[in-house]
C-alpha positions as CSV (number, residue, x, y, z in Angstrom):
1,M,-53.6,35.5,18.2
2,E,-52.0,36.7,21.4
3,P,-52.9,40.3,22.0
4,F,-50.3,43.2,22.0
5,T,-49.3,45.3,24.9
6,A,-49.9,48.8,23.5
7,L,-47.4,51.4,24.7
8,V,-48.2,55.1,24.3
9,L,-45.2,57.4,24.4
10,A,-46.2,60.5,26.3
11,G,-42.9,61.7,27.6
12,R,-41.6,65.2,27.0
13,R,-38.4,66.2,25.3
14,A,-36.0,68.4,27.1
15,G,-36.6,72.1,27.0
16,A,-39.8,74.1,26.5
17,D,-42.8,72.9,24.5
18,P,-44.0,75.9,22.5
19,L,-47.4,74.3,21.5
20,A,-48.2,73.3,25.1
21,E,-47.3,76.8,26.4
22,L,-49.3,78.5,23.5
23,H,-52.4,76.7,24.7
24,G,-51.7,77.0,28.5
25,V,-51.3,73.2,29.3
26,Q,-48.4,71.7,31.2
27,H,-48.2,68.7,29.1
28,R,-48.8,68.5,25.3
29,A,-50.3,65.0,25.6
30,L,-53.2,66.6,27.4
31,L,-53.8,69.2,24.8
32,E,-57.4,69.1,23.7
33,V,-58.1,68.5,20.0
34,A,-61.8,69.1,19.1
35,G,-62.6,69.1,22.8
36,V,-60.8,65.8,23.8
37,P,-57.3,65.4,25.2
38,M,-55.0,63.8,22.6
39,L,-53.8,61.1,24.9
40,L,-57.4,60.1,25.7
41,R,-58.1,59.9,22.0
42,V,-55.1,57.5,21.5
43,V,-56.0,55.4,24.5
44,R,-59.7,55.1,23.2
45,A,-58.5,53.9,19.8
46,L,-56.2,51.2,21.3
47,D,-58.8,50.1,23.7
48,Q,-61.3,49.5,20.8
49,S,-58.9,47.2,19.0
50,K,-59.3,43.4,19.3
51,Y,-55.5,43.0,18.9
52,V,-54.7,45.0,22.1
53,G,-54.7,43.7,25.6
54,R,-52.7,45.9,28.1
55,I,-52.3,49.5,27.5
56,V,-49.4,51.3,29.1
57,V,-48.8,55.2,29.0
58,S,-45.2,56.2,29.4
59,I,-45.1,59.7,30.9
60,G,-42.7,61.7,33.0
61,D,-45.3,62.3,35.7
62,P,-48.0,59.6,35.9
63,T,-50.1,61.8,38.2
64,A,-50.7,64.1,35.1
65,L,-53.3,61.6,34.1
66,D,-55.4,62.5,37.2
67,D,-56.3,65.7,35.3
68,V,-58.5,63.6,32.8
69,P,-61.3,61.9,34.7
70,E,-61.7,59.1,32.1
71,L,-57.9,58.3,32.2
72,R,-57.9,58.5,36.0
73,S,-60.8,56.0,36.2
74,M,-59.1,53.6,33.8
75,V,-55.9,53.6,35.9
76,A,-58.0,53.1,39.1
77,A,-59.7,50.2,37.4
78,G,-56.6,48.5,36.2
79,A,-57.5,49.0,32.6
80,L,-54.6,51.5,32.0
81,E,-51.0,51.1,33.3
82,T,-48.4,53.8,33.6
83,H,-44.6,53.8,33.1
84,R,-42.3,56.6,34.1
85,S,-40.6,57.7,30.9
86,L,-36.9,58.0,30.4
87,D,-35.0,60.7,28.6
88,S,-36.0,59.7,25.1
89,P,-38.7,57.8,23.4
90,S,-36.4,55.0,22.3
91,R,-35.1,54.6,25.8
92,S,-38.6,54.4,27.2
93,V,-39.4,51.7,24.7
94,C,-36.3,49.7,25.5
95,D,-37.2,49.9,29.2
96,V,-40.7,48.6,28.6
97,L,-39.5,45.9,26.3
98,E,-37.0,44.7,29.0
99,G,-39.8,44.4,31.4
100,T,-42.2,42.3,29.3
101,A,-42.5,38.6,29.4
102,V,-40.9,36.4,26.8
103,G,-43.1,36.2,23.7
104,E,-45.0,39.3,24.6
105,K,-45.6,41.6,21.7
106,V,-45.5,45.4,22.0
107,L,-47.3,47.9,19.7
108,V,-46.0,51.4,20.1
109,T,-47.5,54.8,19.3
110,T,-47.3,58.3,20.5
111,A,-49.6,60.5,22.5
112,D,-49.7,63.2,19.9
113,H,-51.3,60.8,17.3
114,A,-54.6,62.6,17.8
115,L,-56.1,61.1,14.6
116,L,-55.4,57.5,15.5
117,I,-58.4,55.1,15.0
118,R,-59.1,51.5,15.6
119,E,-58.6,50.6,11.9
120,M,-55.1,51.9,11.8
121,V,-54.1,49.8,14.9
122,D,-55.8,46.8,13.5
123,H,-54.0,47.2,10.1
124,I,-50.5,47.1,11.5
125,A,-51.2,44.6,14.3
126,A,-52.8,42.2,11.7
127,A,-49.8,42.4,9.3
128,E,-48.6,38.8,9.8
129,D,-45.6,39.2,7.4
130,G,-42.9,37.3,9.3
131,A,-41.2,40.5,10.5
132,D,-39.6,41.0,13.9
133,V,-40.7,44.6,13.7
134,S,-43.4,46.2,11.6
135,V,-43.2,49.9,10.9
136,G,-46.2,51.9,9.7
137,F,-45.8,54.3,6.8
138,V,-48.1,56.5,4.6
139,S,-47.2,57.3,1.0
140,A,-46.7,60.9,0.1
141,T,-49.1,60.4,-2.8
142,L,-51.9,59.5,-0.5
143,L,-51.1,62.2,2.1
144,R,-50.7,65.0,-0.4
145,T,-53.9,64.1,-2.2
146,A,-55.9,64.2,0.9
147,Y,-54.2,67.0,2.7
148,P,-51.9,69.1,0.5
149,E,-51.5,71.6,3.3
150,S,-49.8,69.1,5.7
151,T,-46.1,69.6,6.0
152,R,-44.3,66.3,6.9
153,T,-40.8,64.8,6.9
154,Y,-40.5,62.3,4.0
155,L,-38.2,59.5,3.2
156,R,-37.7,59.9,-0.5
157,L,-37.3,56.5,-2.2
158,R,-37.5,55.0,-5.7
159,G,-41.0,55.5,-7.0
160,E,-42.5,57.2,-3.9
161,A,-41.8,59.2,-0.8
162,W,-43.1,58.0,2.6
163,S,-44.0,59.6,5.9
164,G,-43.8,57.6,9.2
165,A,-47.0,56.9,10.9
166,N,-45.8,56.6,14.5
167,L,-46.9,53.0,14.7
168,F,-44.4,50.2,15.5
169,A,-45.2,46.6,16.2
170,F,-42.4,44.7,18.1
171,R,-43.3,41.1,17.5
172,T,-40.4,38.8,18.7
173,E,-37.5,38.7,21.0
174,R,-35.2,39.8,18.2
175,A,-37.1,43.0,17.9
176,R,-35.3,44.1,21.0
177,R,-32.2,44.6,18.8
178,A,-34.1,47.0,16.6
179,A,-35.1,49.0,19.7
180,G,-31.6,49.1,20.9
181,W,-30.5,50.4,17.4
182,W,-33.2,53.1,17.7
183,V,-31.6,54.5,20.8
184,R,-28.5,55.2,18.8
185,A,-30.3,56.5,15.7
186,E,-32.9,58.6,17.4
187,A,-30.9,61.8,17.0
188,F,-31.2,61.5,13.2
189,R,-35.0,61.0,13.1
190,K,-35.7,64.5,11.4
191,H,-32.7,64.1,9.0
192,P,-33.2,61.1,6.7
193,W,-29.8,61.6,4.9
194,R,-28.0,61.3,8.2
195,L,-30.2,58.4,9.3
196,V,-29.4,56.4,6.1
197,A,-25.7,57.2,6.3
198,A,-25.7,55.4,9.7
199,F,-26.3,52.3,7.6
200,G,-23.0,52.7,5.7
201,P,-21.8,54.3,2.5
202,I,-23.5,51.9,0.1
203,S,-26.8,52.5,1.6
204,L,-26.3,56.2,1.5
205,L,-25.3,56.1,-2.2
206,L,-28.3,54.0,-3.1
207,F,-30.5,56.4,-1.1
208,A,-29.0,59.4,-2.9
209,L,-29.5,57.9,-6.3
210,R,-33.1,56.8,-5.3
211,R,-32.3,53.2,-6.1
212,L,-34.0,51.9,-3.0
213,D,-37.7,51.4,-2.9
214,L,-39.4,50.9,0.5
215,A,-39.0,47.2,0.7
216,G,-35.3,47.5,-0.3
217,A,-34.8,50.2,2.4
218,M,-36.3,47.9,4.9
219,R,-33.9,45.1,3.9
220,R,-31.0,47.5,4.5
221,V,-32.5,48.5,7.8
222,S,-32.8,44.8,8.8
223,R,-29.2,44.0,8.1
224,A,-28.1,47.1,10.1
225,V,-30.2,46.3,13.2
226,G,-29.9,42.5,13.1
227,A,-33.7,41.9,13.0
228,E,-36.3,41.6,10.2
229,V,-37.9,45.0,9.9
230,R,-40.7,45.4,7.3
231,A,-42.8,48.4,6.3
232,V,-46.6,48.3,6.6
233,P,-48.2,50.9,4.3
234,L,-51.3,52.2,5.8
235,P,-54.4,53.2,3.7
236,Q,-55.4,56.2,6.0
237,A,-53.6,59.4,5.1
238,E,-54.4,60.7,8.7
239,A,-52.1,58.0,10.1
240,A,-49.1,60.4,9.2
241,I,-50.5,63.5,10.9
242,D,-49.3,64.0,14.4
243,V,-49.7,67.2,16.3
244,D,-46.2,68.9,16.6
245,R,-47.0,72.5,15.7
246,P,-50.0,74.9,15.5
247,S,-50.7,74.1,11.9
248,D,-51.0,70.4,12.8
249,L,-53.3,71.2,15.6
250,A,-55.6,73.2,13.3
251,L,-55.6,70.5,10.7
252,A,-56.3,67.7,13.2
253,T,-59.0,69.8,14.7
254,R,-60.7,70.4,11.3
255,I,-60.4,66.7,10.5
256,L,-61.9,65.5,13.8
257,E,-64.8,68.1,13.7
258,Q,-65.8,66.8,10.3
259,R,-65.3,63.2,11.4
260,E,-67.4,63.6,14.5
261,R,-70.3,65.6,13.2
């Protein structure tokens, strides 16, 4: 299997970042969780996967990586590349995809995925399901059982609700269509109803009545974007926990301190 290029989205959204400001760091990606910058944790997890070749960090100011000696050394050694991020995550993904070679696969995650481990990366990378794009999800049942205190945004479907895992595998040339659609839909990412409405009234009705399961929802997505998009349920509840707010940071810190004892 040809390795993936791994892309870590570390750009900042417009406006202030309350979590970064609260902890006195200029960039949230460099916020320490259990003593290690989040971005470094993500890069280490990717570097440990046999499915990953190149690793690229998309960030507004690539010199910010100089503040972390291990990342600085990786860049100097050519083991880590940088990309100057654009004004949104989806645009950054599209820009990187446009610069890749024909046939090159790209696995995307985020810098605030502080709990990312090699097994999560391997699970989605190894999902040879014929999809153009594979999207990681965690079931609400799994997440609520393990971490009932975690507050997440769920896509509520027939039989189960699902939370995104911030893991996307772009496997084919057709996957670029999905990335382009993501640019248009990104404004709706925290509003599942509006996101589903973008697929048309029938999809919205089926969503409202909870007539769609996860596979059915992905078939609707595939028709809308013009590429085969399939869900990959992940067995690790932690895959759905990113660090967006102080409660997330406290939870991630507790999990990592228990994991690393």
